[in-house]
DSSP file (Angstrom, degrees, kcal/mol; ACC not computed):
  #  RESIDUE AA STRUCTURE BP1 BP2  ACC     N-H-->O    O-->H-N    N-H-->O    O-->H-N    TCO  KAPPA ALPHA  PHI   PSI    X-CA   Y-CA   Z-CA
    1    1 A X     >        0   0    0      0, 0.0     4,-2.1     0, 0.0     5,-0.2   0.000 360.0 360.0 360.0 -46.4    2.3   -9.5    7.0
    2    2 A X  H  >  +     0   0    0      1,-0.2     4,-2.0     2,-0.2     5,-0.1   0.903 360.0  49.8 -65.5 -40.3    3.6   -9.0   10.5
    3    3 A X  H  > S+     0   0    0      1,-0.2     4,-2.6     2,-0.2    -1,-0.2   0.879 108.5  53.8 -64.9 -37.5    5.7   -6.0    9.4
    4    4 A X  H  > S+     0   0    0      2,-0.2     4,-2.7     1,-0.2    -2,-0.2   0.915 108.0  49.1 -63.9 -43.0    2.6   -4.5    7.7
    5    5 A X  H  X S+     0   0    0     -4,-2.1     4,-1.7     2,-0.2    -1,-0.2   0.907 111.4  50.1 -61.8 -41.0    0.6   -4.8   10.9
    6    6 A X  H  X S+     0   0    0     -4,-2.0     4,-1.1     1,-0.2    -2,-0.2   0.928 112.0  47.4 -62.0 -45.3    3.4   -3.2   12.8
    7    7 A X  H  X S+     0   0    0     -4,-2.6     4,-3.4     1,-0.2     3,-0.5   0.893 109.3  53.4 -64.2 -40.5    3.5   -0.4   10.3
    8    8 A X  H  < S+     0   0    0     -4,-2.7    -1,-0.2     1,-0.2    -2,-0.2   0.831 104.3  56.9 -64.2 -31.5   -0.2    0.1   10.4
    9    9 A X  H  < S+     0   0    0     -4,-1.7    -1,-0.2    -5,-0.2     3,-0.2   0.809 116.6  34.8 -67.4 -29.5    0.0    0.4   14.2
   10   10 A X  H  < S+     0   0    0     -4,-1.1     2,-0.4    -3,-0.5    -2,-0.2   0.855 133.8  23.7 -90.2 -42.5    2.4    3.3   13.8
   11   11 A X  S  < S-     0   0    0     -4,-3.4    -1,-0.2    -5,-0.1    -2,-0.1  -0.820  83.1-147.0-129.6  89.9    1.0    4.9   10.6
   12   12 A X        -     0   0    0     -2,-0.4     2,-0.3    -3,-0.2    -3,-0.1  -0.155  15.9-160.9 -57.3 152.1   -2.7    4.1   10.0
   13   13 A X        -     0   0    0      1,-0.1     3,-0.1    -5,-0.1    -1,-0.1  -0.903  25.7-144.1-131.5 158.8   -3.9    3.8    6.5
   14   14 A X  S    S+     0   0    0     -2,-0.3    28,-2.6     1,-0.2     2,-0.4   0.692  90.6  39.6 -92.5 -22.8   -7.2    3.9    4.7
   15   15 A X  E     -a   42   0A   0     26,-0.2     2,-0.5    69,-0.0    -1,-0.2  -0.993  63.0-163.6-132.8 133.8   -6.3    1.2    2.2
   16   16 A X  E     -a   43   0A   0     26,-2.8    28,-2.9    -2,-0.4     2,-0.5  -0.975   6.4-167.3-113.5 124.4   -4.3   -2.0    2.6
   17   17 A X  E     +a   44   0A   0     -2,-0.5     2,-0.3    26,-0.2    28,-0.2  -0.960  20.7 162.6-110.8 124.4   -3.0   -3.7   -0.6
   18   18 A X  E     -a   45   0A   0     26,-2.4    28,-2.6    -2,-0.5     2,-0.3  -0.993  37.9-127.8-144.0 148.5   -1.7   -7.2   -0.1
   19   19 A X  E     -a   46   0A   0     -2,-0.3    28,-0.2    26,-0.2     3,-0.0  -0.643  25.1-132.0 -83.3 152.1   -0.8  -10.3   -2.0
   20   20 A X  S    S+     0   0    0     26,-1.9     7,-2.0    -2,-0.3     2,-0.7   0.775  93.8  61.9 -77.6 -25.3   -2.5  -13.4   -0.7
   21   21 A X        +     0   0    0     25,-0.3     2,-0.3     5,-0.2    -1,-0.2  -0.885  70.0 136.6-108.0 109.1    0.7  -15.4   -0.7
   22   22 A X        -     0   0    0     -2,-0.7     2,-0.1    -3,-0.0     5,-0.0  -0.951  53.0 -97.4-143.8 161.0    3.4  -14.0    1.6
   23   23 A X  S    S+     0   0    0     -2,-0.3     2,-2.1     1,-0.2     0, 0.0  -0.420 100.6  12.7 -74.9 159.5    5.9  -15.3    4.2
   24   24 A X  S    S+     0   0    0    -23,-0.1     2,-0.3    -2,-0.1    -1,-0.2  -0.194 133.8  20.7  73.9 -45.6    5.1  -15.2    7.9
   25   25 A X  S    S-     0   0    0     -2,-2.1   -23,-0.0     4,-0.0    -3,-0.0  -0.979  82.0-116.6-154.7 135.0    1.4  -14.5    7.5
   26   26 A X     >  -     0   0    0     -2,-0.3     4,-2.5     1,-0.1    -5,-0.2  -0.321  28.5-115.8 -70.8 159.6   -1.0  -15.0    4.6
   27   27 A X  H  > S+     0   0    0     -7,-2.0     4,-2.7     2,-0.2     5,-0.2   0.824 117.6  56.3 -62.9 -31.8   -2.6  -12.0    2.9
   28   28 A X  H  > S+     0   0    0     -8,-0.5     4,-2.6     2,-0.2     5,-0.2   0.950 109.1  44.8 -63.8 -49.4   -6.0  -13.4    4.1
   29   29 A X  H  > S+     0   0    0      1,-0.2     4,-2.5     2,-0.2     5,-0.2   0.892 113.7  51.0 -62.4 -39.5   -4.8  -13.4    7.7
   30   30 A X  H  X S+     0   0    0     -4,-2.5     4,-2.8     2,-0.2     5,-0.2   0.948 111.8  46.1 -62.0 -49.3   -3.3  -10.0    7.3
   31   31 A X  H  X S+     0   0    0     -4,-2.7     4,-2.4     1,-0.2    -2,-0.2   0.913 114.1  48.2 -61.8 -43.6   -6.5   -8.5    5.9
   32   32 A X  H  X S+     0   0    0     -4,-2.6     4,-1.9     2,-0.2    -1,-0.2   0.917 114.4  45.4 -64.7 -43.1   -8.7  -10.1    8.6
   33   33 A X  H  X S+     0   0    0     -4,-2.5     4,-2.4    -5,-0.2     5,-0.2   0.895 112.1  51.8 -67.6 -40.0   -6.4   -8.9   11.4
   34   34 A X  H  X S+     0   0    0     -4,-2.8     4,-3.3    -5,-0.2     7,-0.2   0.920 111.3  47.4 -62.6 -42.7   -6.2   -5.4    9.9
   35   35 A X  H  < S+     0   0    0     -4,-2.4    -1,-0.2    -5,-0.2    -2,-0.2   0.857 110.6  52.8 -66.3 -34.3  -10.0   -5.3    9.7
   36   36 A X  H  < S+     0   0    0     -4,-1.9     3,-0.3    -5,-0.2    -2,-0.2   0.919 119.0  34.4 -65.4 -43.3  -10.3   -6.6   13.3
   37   37 A X  H  < S+     0   0    0     -4,-2.4     2,-0.4     1,-0.3    -2,-0.2   0.857 134.6  24.9 -79.8 -37.5   -7.9   -3.8   14.5
   38   38 A X    ><  -     0   0    0     -4,-3.3     3,-2.4    -5,-0.2    -1,-0.3  -0.750  67.9-176.0-130.9  82.1   -9.0   -1.0   12.2
   39   39 A X  T 3  S+     0   0    0     -2,-0.4    -1,-0.1    -3,-0.3    -4,-0.1   0.725  81.2  59.1 -56.1 -24.4  -12.6   -1.7   11.0
   40   40 A X  T 3  S+     0   0    0      2,-0.1    -1,-0.3    -5,-0.0     2,-0.1   0.583  78.8 112.6 -82.6  -8.8  -12.6    1.2    8.6
   41   41 A X    <   -     0   0    0     -3,-2.4     2,-0.3    -7,-0.2   -26,-0.2  -0.393  58.0-145.8 -67.7 139.4   -9.6    0.0    6.6
   42   42 A X  E     -a   15   0A   0    -28,-2.6   -26,-2.8    -2,-0.1     2,-0.4  -0.800  14.8-146.8-102.3 148.0  -10.4   -1.0    3.0
   43   43 A X  E     -a   16   0A   0     -2,-0.3    22,-1.9   -28,-0.2    21,-1.2  -0.934  17.3-165.9-126.0 142.0   -8.5   -3.9    1.4
   44   44 A X  E     -ab  17  65A   0    -28,-2.9   -26,-2.4    -2,-0.4     2,-0.5  -0.988  18.1-163.2-119.0 117.2   -7.3   -4.7   -2.1
   45   45 A X  E     -ab  18  66A   0     20,-2.8    22,-2.6    -2,-0.5     2,-0.4  -0.884   5.0-170.0-105.7 127.6   -6.3   -8.4   -2.4
   46   46 A X  E     +ab  19  67A   0    -28,-2.6   -26,-1.9    -2,-0.5     2,-0.3  -0.920  15.1 152.2-118.4 146.7   -4.2   -9.5   -5.3
   47   47 A X  E     - b   0  68A   0     20,-2.0    22,-2.8    -2,-0.4     4,-0.1  -0.992  47.0-143.0-162.9 157.8   -3.3  -13.1   -6.3
   48   48 A X  S    S+     0   0    0     -2,-0.3     2,-0.1    20,-0.2    20,-0.1   0.385  80.2  95.3-100.2  -2.1   -2.5  -15.4   -9.0
   49   49 A X  S    S-     0   0    0      1,-0.1     2,-0.6     2,-0.0    20,-0.1  -0.349  92.4 -88.3 -86.5 167.3   -4.6  -18.1   -7.4
   50   50 A X    >   -     0   0    0      1,-0.1     3,-1.5     3,-0.1    -1,-0.1  -0.676  33.8-151.8 -74.3 116.6   -8.2  -19.1   -8.1
   51   51 A X  G >  S+     0   0    0     -2,-0.6     3,-0.7     1,-0.3     8,-0.2   0.659  88.1  68.0 -68.1 -16.6  -10.2  -16.8   -5.8
   52   52 A X  G 3  S+     0   0    0      1,-0.2    -1,-0.3     2,-0.1     3,-0.2   0.607  99.4  50.1 -79.7  -9.8  -13.1  -19.4   -5.6
   53   53 A X  G <   +     0   0    0     -3,-1.5    -1,-0.2     1,-0.1    -2,-0.1  -0.248  69.7 117.7-122.8  46.4  -11.0  -21.8   -3.6
   54   54 A X  S <  S-     0   0    0     -3,-0.7     2,-0.3     1,-0.3     3,-0.2   0.428  76.5 -97.8 -96.2   1.6   -9.5  -19.7   -0.8
   55   55 A X        -     0   0    0     -3,-0.2    -1,-0.3     1,-0.2     4,-0.1  -0.847  61.7 -32.1 123.3-158.0  -11.1  -21.5    2.1
   56   56 A X  S    S+     0   0    0     -2,-0.3     2,-0.5    -3,-0.1    -1,-0.2   0.761 108.3  77.7 -79.2 -27.8  -14.0  -21.2    4.5
   57   57 A X  S    S-     0   0    0     -3,-0.2    -3,-0.1     1,-0.1     5,-0.1  -0.736  86.9-118.0 -89.8 124.8  -14.3  -17.4    4.6
   58   58 A X    >>  -     0   0    0     -2,-0.5     3,-1.9     1,-0.1     4,-0.6  -0.329  20.6-124.1 -59.0 139.9  -16.0  -15.8    1.6
   59   59 A X  H >> S+     0   0    0      1,-0.3     4,-2.8    -8,-0.2     3,-1.0   0.793 109.2  65.6 -57.3 -30.1  -13.6  -13.4   -0.3
   60   60 A X  H 34 S+     0   0    0      1,-0.3    -1,-0.3     2,-0.2    -2,-0.1   0.766  99.7  51.7 -65.7 -24.7  -16.1  -10.6    0.1
   61   61 A X  H <4 S+     0   0    0     -3,-1.9    -1,-0.3     1,-0.1    -2,-0.2   0.611 115.6  41.8 -84.3 -12.7  -15.6  -10.7    3.9
   62   62 A X  H << S+     0   0    0     -3,-1.0     2,-0.4    -4,-0.6    -2,-0.2   0.854 119.8  25.3 -99.1 -47.5  -11.9  -10.5    3.5
   63   63 A X     <  -     0   0    0     -4,-2.8    -1,-0.3     1,-0.1   -19,-0.1  -0.920  49.4-152.0-127.8 148.1  -11.4   -7.9    0.8
   64   64 A X  S    S+     0   0    0    -21,-1.2     2,-0.3    -2,-0.4   -20,-0.2   0.820  92.9  17.5 -78.8 -33.2  -13.2   -5.0   -0.6
   65   65 A X  E     -b   44   0A   0    -22,-1.9   -20,-2.8     2,-0.0     2,-0.3  -0.986  68.5-156.2-138.9 146.5  -11.6   -5.4   -4.0
   66   66 A X  E     -b   45   0A   0     -2,-0.3     2,-0.4   -22,-0.2   -20,-0.2  -0.936   3.2-165.5-123.8 150.7   -9.7   -8.3   -5.7
   67   67 A X  E     -b   46   0A   0    -22,-2.6   -20,-2.0    -2,-0.3     2,-0.4  -0.979  10.8-147.4-138.4 120.5   -7.1   -8.2   -8.4
   68   68 A X  E     -b   47   0A   0     -2,-0.4     2,-0.2   -22,-0.2   -20,-0.2  -0.711  35.1 -87.8 -91.2 137.5   -6.0  -11.2  -10.4
   69   69 A X  S    S+     0   0    0    -22,-2.8     2,-0.1    -2,-0.4     3,-0.0  -0.595 103.3  46.8 -83.2 149.1   -2.5  -11.5  -11.7
   70   70 A X  S    S+     0   0    0     -2,-0.2     2,-0.3     1,-0.1    -2,-0.1   0.659  81.5 157.2 -75.6 154.9   -1.3  -10.6  -14.2
   71   71 A X        -     0   0    0     -2,-0.1     2,-0.3    -4,-0.1    -1,-0.1  -0.939  42.0-108.6-140.2 162.5   -2.7   -7.1  -14.2
   72   72 A X    >>  -     0   0    0     -2,-0.3     4,-1.4     1,-0.1     3,-0.9  -0.659  30.0-120.8 -88.5 148.5   -2.0   -3.7  -15.6
   73   73 A X  H 3> S+     0   0    0     -2,-0.3     4,-2.7     1,-0.3     5,-0.2   0.838 113.1  61.9 -58.9 -33.8   -0.8   -0.9  -13.3
   74   74 A X  H 3> S+     0   0    0      1,-0.2     4,-2.4     2,-0.2    -1,-0.3   0.863 100.8  53.3 -60.5 -35.8   -3.9    1.2  -14.3
   75   75 A X  H <> S+     0   0    0     -3,-0.9     4,-2.2     2,-0.2    -1,-0.2   0.926 110.2  46.6 -64.5 -44.4   -6.1   -1.5  -12.8
   76   76 A X  H  X S+     0   0    0     -4,-1.4     4,-2.5     2,-0.2     5,-0.2   0.929 112.5  49.5 -63.2 -46.5   -4.2   -1.4   -9.5
   77   77 A X  H  X S+     0   0    0     -4,-2.7     4,-2.7     1,-0.2     5,-0.2   0.924 111.0  50.1 -59.0 -45.7   -4.3    2.4   -9.4
   78   78 A X  H  X S+     0   0    0     -4,-2.4     4,-2.5     1,-0.2    -1,-0.2   0.911 111.6  47.5 -61.2 -43.5   -8.1    2.4  -10.1
   79   79 A X  H  X S+     0   0    0     -4,-2.2     4,-2.7     2,-0.2    -1,-0.2   0.896 112.5  48.7 -67.6 -39.3   -8.8   -0.2   -7.3
   80   80 A X  H  X S+     0   0    0     -4,-2.5     4,-2.0     2,-0.2    -2,-0.2   0.928 113.5  47.2 -64.9 -43.9   -6.7    1.7   -4.8
   81   81 A X  H  X>S+     0   0    0     -4,-2.7     5,-3.7    -5,-0.2     6,-1.0   0.893 112.6  50.1 -63.3 -38.9   -8.4    4.9   -5.7
   82   82 A X  H ><5S+     0   0    0     -4,-2.5     3,-1.0     4,-0.3    -2,-0.2   0.921 110.1  49.8 -64.2 -44.3  -11.8    3.2   -5.5
   83   83 A X  H 3<5S+     0   0    0     -4,-2.7    -1,-0.2     1,-0.3    -2,-0.2   0.856 113.0  47.0 -62.3 -35.1  -11.0    1.8   -2.1
   84   84 A X  H 3<5S-     0   0    0     -4,-2.0    -1,-0.3    -5,-0.2    -2,-0.2   0.513 117.0-114.5 -84.6  -5.3   -9.9    5.2   -0.9
   85   85 A X  T <<5S+     0   0    0     -3,-1.0    -3,-0.2    -4,-0.5    -2,-0.1   0.749  89.5 107.8  78.7  23.9  -13.1    6.8   -2.4
   86   86 A X      < +     0   0    0     -5,-3.7    -4,-0.3    -6,-0.2    -5,-0.1   0.468  40.0 121.4-110.8  -5.0  -11.1    8.8   -4.9
   87   87 A X        -     0   0    0     -6,-1.0     2,-0.5    -9,-0.1    -9,-0.0  -0.312  44.4-157.1 -70.3 143.2  -11.9    7.0   -8.2
   88   88 A X        -     0   0    0     -2,-0.0    -6,-0.1     2,-0.0    -2,-0.0  -0.980  26.0-115.3-116.5 127.0  -13.4    8.9  -11.0
   89   89 A X              0   0    0     -2,-0.5     0, 0.0     1,-0.1     0, 0.0  -0.356 360.0 360.0 -63.4 139.6  -15.3    6.8  -13.6
   90   90 A X              0   0    0     -2,-0.0    -1,-0.1     0, 0.0    -2,-0.0   0.393 360.0 360.0 -98.3 360.0  -13.7    6.9  -17.0
C-alpha cells in the first residue's frame, strides 16, 4: 500500500486495483488515501472476504468496483476497462 502511494505520486494513474488484505496498509486505507490525494482516481477492490462486513465505511465510498475471489481474468479486465471508461458491452 505504501509503495503504491509512492508510485502514484510519481506516475499518476486513472485506475487503482488493490486487494483489501495487504501488508503495511489495508486496501481500504490505500483506496481512501488515493481518493483523498487524487479525487479522480477510480478503484477496483478485490477480496476473498465478505464485502458486507468491512467496517464503518460503506464499500461504495471506497471502491468504484468490487471483485470477489476467485474470479476469471476476463472479469478483472472488464472492470479495469469499465473504471477507465474503456469498456464495451458484450
